[in-house]
DSSP file (Angstrom, degrees, kcal/mol; ACC not computed):
  #  RESIDUE AA STRUCTURE BP1 BP2  ACC     N-H-->O    O-->H-N    N-H-->O    O-->H-N    TCO  KAPPA ALPHA  PHI   PSI    X-CA   Y-CA   Z-CA
    1    1 A M              0   0    0      0, 0.0     2,-0.1     0, 0.0     0, 0.0   0.000 360.0 360.0 360.0 134.6    9.8   28.6   35.7
    2    2 A D     >  -     0   0    0      1,-0.1     4,-2.2     4,-0.0     5,-0.2  -0.302 360.0-101.9 -81.9 171.1   11.1   31.4   33.5
    3    3 A Y  H  > S+     0   0    0      1,-0.2     4,-2.5     2,-0.2     5,-0.2   0.875 119.3  52.5 -61.4 -41.2    9.0   33.5   31.1
    4    4 A T  H  > S+     0   0    0      1,-0.2     4,-2.5     2,-0.2    -1,-0.2   0.929 110.9  46.8 -62.6 -45.9   10.1   31.6   28.0
    5    5 A A  H  > S+     0   0    0      1,-0.2     4,-2.5     2,-0.2    -1,-0.2   0.890 111.7  51.8 -63.6 -39.1    9.3   28.2   29.5
    6    6 A E  H  X S+     0   0    0     -4,-2.2     4,-2.2     2,-0.2    -2,-0.2   0.919 110.8  47.5 -63.1 -44.3    5.9   29.5   30.6
    7    7 A C  H  X S+     0   0    0     -4,-2.5     4,-2.6     2,-0.2    -2,-0.2   0.907 111.6  51.1 -63.2 -41.8    5.1   30.8   27.1
    8    8 A F  H  X S+     0   0    0     -4,-2.5     4,-2.7     1,-0.2    -2,-0.2   0.920 109.7  49.8 -62.4 -44.1    6.2   27.5   25.6
    9    9 A D  H  X S+     0   0    0     -4,-2.5     4,-1.4     1,-0.2    -1,-0.2   0.905 111.5  48.6 -61.4 -41.8    3.9   25.6   28.0
   10   10 A K  H  < S+     0   0    0     -4,-2.2     4,-0.4     2,-0.2    -1,-0.2   0.912 112.0  49.3 -64.0 -41.8    1.0   27.8   27.2
   11   11 A F  H >< S+     0   0    0     -4,-2.6     3,-1.3     1,-0.2    -2,-0.2   0.915 109.1  52.2 -63.0 -43.5    1.6   27.4   23.4
   12   12 A Q  H 3< S+     0   0    0     -4,-2.7    -1,-0.2     1,-0.3    -2,-0.2   0.796 104.3  57.7 -64.3 -28.2    1.8   23.6   23.8
   13   13 A S  T 3< S+     0   0    0     -4,-1.4    -1,-0.3    -5,-0.2    -2,-0.2   0.563  85.9 101.3 -81.8  -7.1   -1.5   23.5   25.6
   14   14 A L  S <  S-     0   0    0     -3,-1.3    -3,-0.0    -4,-0.4     5,-0.0  -0.383  87.9 -90.4 -72.8 154.6   -3.4   25.2   22.7
   15   15 A P     >  -     0   0    0      0, 0.0     4,-2.4     0, 0.0     3,-0.5  -0.321  39.3-112.9 -61.2 151.0   -5.4   23.1   20.2
   16   16 A T  H  > S+     0   0    0      1,-0.2     4,-2.7     2,-0.2     5,-0.2   0.869 113.6  54.8 -56.9 -43.6   -3.5   21.9   17.2
   17   17 A N  H  > S+     0   0    0      1,-0.2     4,-1.7     2,-0.2    -1,-0.2   0.879 111.3  45.3 -62.6 -36.1   -5.3   24.0   14.6
   18   18 A I  H  > S+     0   0    0     -3,-0.5     4,-2.6     2,-0.2     5,-0.2   0.905 111.5  52.4 -72.0 -41.6   -4.6   27.2   16.6
   19   19 A K  H  X S+     0   0    0     -4,-2.4     4,-2.6     1,-0.2    -2,-0.2   0.911 108.5  51.8 -59.6 -41.4   -0.9   26.2   17.1
   20   20 A N  H  X S+     0   0    0     -4,-2.7     4,-2.3     2,-0.2    -1,-0.2   0.926 110.9  46.6 -61.6 -44.8   -0.6   25.6   13.3
   21   21 A K  H  X S+     0   0    0     -4,-1.7     4,-2.0     1,-0.2    -1,-0.2   0.910 114.0  47.6 -65.2 -41.8   -2.0   29.0   12.5
   22   22 A L  H  X S+     0   0    0     -4,-2.6     4,-2.7     1,-0.2    -1,-0.2   0.888 110.8  52.6 -65.9 -38.1    0.2   30.7   15.0
   23   23 A S  H  X S+     0   0    0     -4,-2.6     4,-2.9    -5,-0.2     5,-0.2   0.916 107.7  50.5 -64.3 -43.2    3.3   28.8   13.8
   24   24 A V  H  X S+     0   0    0     -4,-2.3     4,-2.3     1,-0.2    -1,-0.2   0.934 113.3  46.1 -60.9 -45.2    2.7   29.9   10.2
   25   25 A G  H  X S+     0   0    0     -4,-2.0     4,-2.4     2,-0.2    -2,-0.2   0.901 112.6  50.5 -62.7 -41.3    2.4   33.5   11.3
   26   26 A K  H  X S+     0   0    0     -4,-2.7     4,-2.5     1,-0.2    -2,-0.2   0.919 112.2  46.4 -63.7 -44.0    5.5   33.2   13.5
   27   27 A Y  H  X S+     0   0    0     -4,-2.9     4,-2.7     2,-0.2    -2,-0.2   0.869 110.7  52.5 -69.0 -35.5    7.5   31.7   10.6
   28   28 A Y  H  X S+     0   0    0     -4,-2.3     4,-2.0    -5,-0.2    -1,-0.2   0.936 111.8  46.3 -63.4 -44.6    6.3   34.3    8.2
   29   29 A K  H  X S+     0   0    0     -4,-2.4     4,-2.1     1,-0.2    -2,-0.2   0.917 112.8  50.4 -62.6 -42.3    7.3   37.1   10.6
   30   30 A R  H  X S+     0   0    0     -4,-2.5     4,-2.6     1,-0.2    -2,-0.2   0.892 107.5  53.5 -63.1 -40.3   10.7   35.3   11.1
   31   31 A L  H  X S+     0   0    0     -4,-2.7     4,-2.7     1,-0.2    -1,-0.2   0.899 108.1  50.3 -62.1 -39.8   11.2   35.0    7.4
   32   32 A K  H  X S+     0   0    0     -4,-2.0     4,-2.1     2,-0.2    -1,-0.2   0.902 110.6  49.4 -64.4 -40.6   10.7   38.8    7.0
   33   33 A E  H  X S+     0   0    0     -4,-2.1     4,-2.0     2,-0.2    -2,-0.2   0.917 112.4  47.9 -63.4 -42.8   13.2   39.4    9.8
   34   34 A I  H  X S+     0   0    0     -4,-2.6     4,-1.8     2,-0.2    -2,-0.2   0.914 108.9  53.8 -64.1 -43.1   15.7   37.1    8.1
   35   35 A E  H  < S+     0   0    0     -4,-2.7     4,-0.5     1,-0.2    -1,-0.2   0.921 110.8  46.5 -57.4 -44.3   15.1   38.8    4.8
   36   36 A Q  H >< S+     0   0    0     -4,-2.1     3,-0.7     1,-0.2    -1,-0.2   0.867 108.5  56.6 -65.7 -36.8   15.9   42.2    6.3
   37   37 A K  H 3< S+     0   0    0     -4,-2.0    -1,-0.2     1,-0.2    -2,-0.2   0.850 110.9  42.1 -64.3 -35.2   19.0   40.9    8.1
   38   38 A Y  T >< S+     0   0    0     -4,-1.8     3,-1.7    -3,-0.2     2,-0.3   0.391  79.0 123.4-100.1   4.1   20.6   39.7    4.9
   39   39 A I  T <  S+     0   0    0     -3,-0.7     3,-0.1    -4,-0.5    -3,-0.0  -0.504  86.8  10.7 -63.9 127.1   19.8   42.6    2.6
   40   40 A G  T 3  S+     0   0    0      1,-0.3    -1,-0.3    -2,-0.3     2,-0.2   0.312 106.6 109.1  87.3  -8.7   23.1   43.9    1.3
   41   41 A L  S <  S-     0   0    0     -3,-1.7    -1,-0.3     1,-0.1     2,-0.1  -0.620  74.3-100.9 -96.1 160.2   25.1   40.9    2.6
   42   42 A D    >>  -     0   0    0     -2,-0.2     4,-1.0     1,-0.1     3,-0.5  -0.349  28.0-113.3 -77.9 163.2   26.6   38.3    0.4
   43   43 A Y  H 3> S+     0   0    0      1,-0.2     4,-2.5     2,-0.2     5,-0.2   0.768 110.1  69.1 -66.8 -28.3   25.0   34.9   -0.1
   44   44 A K  H 3> S+     0   0    0      1,-0.2     4,-2.4     2,-0.2    -1,-0.2   0.909  97.6  50.3 -59.1 -44.6   27.9   33.1    1.7
   45   45 A K  H <> S+     0   0    0     -3,-0.5     4,-2.4     1,-0.2    -1,-0.2   0.903 110.4  50.1 -62.1 -42.0   26.9   34.6    5.1
   46   46 A F  H  X S+     0   0    0     -4,-1.0     4,-2.7     1,-0.2    -1,-0.2   0.933 111.0  48.7 -61.1 -46.6   23.3   33.5    4.6
   47   47 A K  H  X S+     0   0    0     -4,-2.5     4,-2.6     2,-0.2    -2,-0.2   0.891 111.0  50.2 -63.3 -39.9   24.4   29.9    3.7
   48   48 A E  H  X S+     0   0    0     -4,-2.4     4,-2.0     2,-0.2    -1,-0.2   0.933 112.9  45.7 -63.8 -45.7   26.7   29.7    6.7
   49   49 A D  H  X S+     0   0    0     -4,-2.4     4,-2.1     2,-0.2    -2,-0.2   0.906 113.3  50.0 -64.4 -40.8   24.0   30.9    9.1
   50   50 A L  H  X S+     0   0    0     -4,-2.7     4,-2.7     1,-0.2     5,-0.2   0.913 108.4  52.8 -63.4 -42.9   21.5   28.5    7.5
   51   51 A A  H  X S+     0   0    0     -4,-2.6     4,-2.7     1,-0.2    -1,-0.2   0.893 108.6  51.0 -60.1 -39.9   24.0   25.6    7.9
   52   52 A D  H  X S+     0   0    0     -4,-2.0     4,-2.5     2,-0.2    -1,-0.2   0.911 110.6  48.5 -63.2 -42.6   24.4   26.5   11.6
   53   53 A I  H  X S+     0   0    0     -4,-2.1     4,-2.3     2,-0.2    -2,-0.2   0.934 114.0  45.3 -63.6 -46.8   20.6   26.5   12.1
   54   54 A V  H  X S+     0   0    0     -4,-2.7     4,-2.9     2,-0.2     5,-0.2   0.915 112.3  52.4 -63.5 -43.2   20.2   23.1   10.3
   55   55 A W  H  X S+     0   0    0     -4,-2.7     4,-2.4    -5,-0.2    -2,-0.2   0.934 110.8  46.7 -58.6 -47.9   23.1   21.6   12.2
   56   56 A N  H  X S+     0   0    0     -4,-2.5     4,-1.9     2,-0.2    -1,-0.2   0.893 112.8  50.1 -62.8 -39.9   21.6   22.7   15.5
   57   57 A F  H  X S+     0   0    0     -4,-2.3     4,-2.3     2,-0.2    -2,-0.2   0.945 113.0  45.2 -63.1 -48.3   18.2   21.3   14.6
   58   58 A L  H  X S+     0   0    0     -4,-2.9     4,-2.7     1,-0.2    -2,-0.2   0.847 109.8  55.4 -66.5 -33.7   19.6   18.0   13.4
   59   59 A E  H  X S+     0   0    0     -4,-2.4     4,-2.2    -5,-0.2    -1,-0.2   0.909 109.2  47.8 -63.1 -41.5   21.8   17.8   16.6
   60   60 A D  H  X S+     0   0    0     -4,-1.9     4,-2.1     2,-0.2    -2,-0.2   0.916 112.4  48.6 -64.5 -44.8   18.6   18.2   18.7
   61   61 A V  H  X S+     0   0    0     -4,-2.3     4,-2.6     1,-0.2    -2,-0.2   0.921 111.7  50.2 -61.6 -44.3   16.8   15.5   16.7
   62   62 A Q  H  X S+     0   0    0     -4,-2.7     4,-2.7     1,-0.2    -1,-0.2   0.892 109.2  50.4 -64.1 -40.4   19.7   13.1   17.0
   63   63 A S  H  X S+     0   0    0     -4,-2.2     4,-2.1     2,-0.2    -1,-0.2   0.901 112.0  47.6 -66.6 -38.7   19.9   13.6   20.7
   64   64 A K  H  X S+     0   0    0     -4,-2.1     4,-2.2     2,-0.2     5,-0.2   0.912 111.4  51.2 -66.0 -41.4   16.2   12.9   21.2
   65   65 A Y  H  X S+     0   0    0     -4,-2.6     4,-3.0     1,-0.2     5,-0.3   0.946 111.5  47.0 -58.8 -49.2   16.5    9.9   18.9
   66   66 A N  H  X S+     0   0    0     -4,-2.7     4,-1.8     1,-0.2    -1,-0.2   0.876 108.9  55.6 -62.2 -37.7   19.4    8.5   21.0
   67   67 A K  H  < S+     0   0    0     -4,-2.1     4,-0.4    -5,-0.2    -1,-0.2   0.934 115.4  37.2 -59.5 -46.8   17.5    9.2   24.2
   68   68 A Y  H >< S+     0   0    0     -4,-2.2     3,-0.8     1,-0.2     7,-0.3   0.894 115.2  52.0 -75.3 -40.2   14.5    7.2   23.1
   69   69 A I  H 3< S+     0   0    0     -4,-3.0    -1,-0.2     1,-0.2    -2,-0.2   0.795 110.3  49.9 -69.7 -26.3   16.4    4.4   21.3
   70   70 A N  T 3< S+     0   0    0     -4,-1.8     2,-0.8    -5,-0.3    -1,-0.2   0.564  98.5  69.6 -88.3  -8.4   18.6    3.8   24.4
   71   71 A D    <>  +     0   0    0     -3,-0.8     4,-2.5    -4,-0.4    -1,-0.2  -0.696  63.2 173.2-107.9  77.9   15.7    3.6   26.8
   72   72 A K  H  > S+     0   0    0     -2,-0.8     4,-2.9     1,-0.2     5,-0.2   0.864  72.5  53.0 -58.5 -43.3   14.2    0.3   25.6
   73   73 A P  H  > S+     0   0    0      0, 0.0     4,-1.9     0, 0.0    -1,-0.2   0.930 113.3  44.1 -60.0 -43.0   11.6   -0.1   28.3
   74   74 A Y  H  > S+     0   0    0      2,-0.2     4,-2.3     1,-0.2    -2,-0.2   0.920 113.5  50.8 -66.5 -42.4   10.1    3.3   27.6
   75   75 A L  H  X S+     0   0    0     -4,-2.5     4,-2.4    -7,-0.3    -1,-0.2   0.910 110.0  49.9 -60.9 -43.1   10.3    2.8   23.9
   76   76 A N  H  X S+     0   0    0     -4,-2.9     4,-2.5     1,-0.2    -1,-0.2   0.862 108.4  53.7 -64.4 -35.3    8.4   -0.6   24.3
   77   77 A T  H  X S+     0   0    0     -4,-1.9     4,-2.4    -5,-0.2    -2,-0.2   0.926 109.6  47.4 -63.2 -45.1    5.8    1.2   26.4
   78   78 A I  H  X S+     0   0    0     -4,-2.3     4,-2.2     1,-0.2    -2,-0.2   0.925 113.5  48.0 -61.8 -45.2    5.2    3.8   23.6
   79   79 A L  H  X S+     0   0    0     -4,-2.4     4,-2.3     1,-0.2    -2,-0.2   0.897 112.0  49.1 -64.2 -40.6    5.0    1.1   21.0
   80   80 A E  H  X S+     0   0    0     -4,-2.5     4,-2.7     2,-0.2    -1,-0.2   0.899 110.2  50.6 -66.8 -40.1    2.6   -1.0   23.0
   81   81 A E  H  X S+     0   0    0     -4,-2.4     4,-2.3     2,-0.2    -1,-0.2   0.904 111.2  49.5 -62.5 -40.3    0.4    2.0   23.7
   82   82 A G  H  X S+     0   0    0     -4,-2.2     4,-2.6     2,-0.2    -2,-0.2   0.903 110.9  49.7 -64.0 -41.8    0.4    2.7   19.9
   83   83 A L  H  X S+     0   0    0     -4,-2.3     4,-2.6     2,-0.2     5,-0.2   0.943 112.1  47.0 -61.8 -48.7   -0.5   -0.9   19.2
   84   84 A N  H  X S+     0   0    0     -4,-2.7     4,-2.0     1,-0.2    -2,-0.2   0.896 113.1  49.4 -62.3 -40.2   -3.4   -1.0   21.7
   85   85 A Y  H  X S+     0   0    0     -4,-2.3     4,-1.1    -5,-0.2    -1,-0.2   0.937 112.4  46.7 -64.2 -46.2   -4.7    2.4   20.4
   86   86 A S  H  X S+     0   0    0     -4,-2.6     4,-2.7     1,-0.2     3,-0.3   0.885 112.1  51.0 -66.5 -36.9   -4.6    1.3   16.7
   87   87 A L  H  X S+     0   0    0     -4,-2.6     4,-2.5     1,-0.2    -1,-0.2   0.877 104.3  57.6 -66.2 -36.3   -6.3   -2.1   17.6
   88   88 A S  H  < S+     0   0    0     -4,-2.0    -1,-0.2    -5,-0.2    -2,-0.2   0.795 114.7  38.9 -64.7 -25.9   -9.1   -0.3   19.4
   89   89 A I  H  X S+     0   0    0     -4,-1.1     4,-0.7    -3,-0.3    -2,-0.2   0.874 121.8  39.7 -87.8 -43.2   -9.8    1.6   16.3
   90   90 A T  H  X S+     0   0    0     -4,-2.7     4,-2.7     1,-0.2     5,-0.2   0.852 101.9  66.7 -81.2 -34.8   -9.3   -1.1   13.7
   91   91 A Q  H  X S+     0   0    0     -4,-2.5     4,-2.5     1,-0.2     5,-0.2   0.903 100.8  48.2 -59.2 -45.9  -10.8   -4.2   15.4
   92   92 A P  H  > S+     0   0    0      0, 0.0     4,-2.1     0, 0.0    -1,-0.2   0.901 113.9  48.5 -60.7 -37.2  -14.5   -2.9   15.3
   93   93 A K  H  X S+     0   0    0     -4,-0.7     4,-2.4     2,-0.2    -2,-0.2   0.907 111.0  49.3 -68.6 -41.5  -14.1   -2.0   11.6
   94   94 A I  H  X S+     0   0    0     -4,-2.7     4,-2.6     2,-0.2    -1,-0.2   0.906 110.6  51.1 -63.7 -40.8  -12.6   -5.4   10.8
   95   95 A K  H  X S+     0   0    0     -4,-2.5     4,-2.1    -5,-0.2    -1,-0.2   0.908 110.0  49.8 -61.8 -42.0  -15.5   -7.1   12.6
   96   96 A Q  H  X S+     0   0    0     -4,-2.1     4,-2.2     2,-0.2    -2,-0.2   0.908 111.1  48.8 -63.6 -43.2  -18.0   -5.0   10.7
   97   97 A V  H  X S+     0   0    0     -4,-2.4     4,-2.3     1,-0.2    -2,-0.2   0.918 110.8  50.2 -64.1 -43.9  -16.3   -5.9    7.3
   98   98 A R  H  X>S+     0   0    0     -4,-2.6     5,-2.7     1,-0.2     4,-1.0   0.887 109.8  51.5 -61.8 -38.9  -16.3   -9.6    8.2
   99   99 A K  H  <5S+     0   0    0     -4,-2.1     3,-0.5     3,-0.2    -1,-0.2   0.930 110.3  48.0 -63.3 -45.1  -20.0   -9.4    9.1
  100  100 A V  H  <5S+     0   0    0     -4,-2.2    -2,-0.2     1,-0.2    -1,-0.2   0.885 115.2  45.5 -63.2 -39.0  -20.8   -7.8    5.8
  101  101 A L  H  <5S-     0   0    0     -4,-2.3    -1,-0.2    -5,-0.2    -2,-0.2   0.596 112.8-120.8 -81.2 -10.5  -18.8  -10.4    3.9
  102  102 A G  T  <5S+     0   0    0     -4,-1.0    -3,-0.2    -3,-0.5    -4,-0.1   0.791  80.1 115.6  78.5  28.2  -20.3  -13.2    6.0
  103  103 A I      < +     0   0    0     -5,-2.7    -4,-0.2    -6,-0.2     2,-0.1  -0.131  33.7 151.8-121.7  38.5  -17.0  -14.5    7.4
  104  104 A L              0   0    0     -6,-0.4    -9,-0.0    -5,-0.2    -8,-0.0  -0.418 360.0 360.0 -67.2 141.8  -17.5  -13.8   11.1
  105  105 A R              0   0    0     -2,-0.1    -1,-0.1     0, 0.0    -2,-0.0   0.422 360.0 360.0 -97.3 360.0  -15.6  -16.1   13.4
């Protein structure tokens, strides 16, 4: 595993609240770097570079979407796990509400 992949794995294993704070700091630093890069350049260059970044991001999102949408068994597994998880949370609450309302089955 290369250094970048190792760093990414370590970052992914952090708790969400810490990842969010680090991401905000990282993006702020990145914004400052971008600001410095485009000082003195025309707006056209900035827009072209931004369009490339957005294009690459959307291309990545689209490829992931296609990967999941074309793998129906895996997609169904994810959906079923989500259903079971949501039912495990909602069913006790619904039962409690029915008891309070006097409509238990």
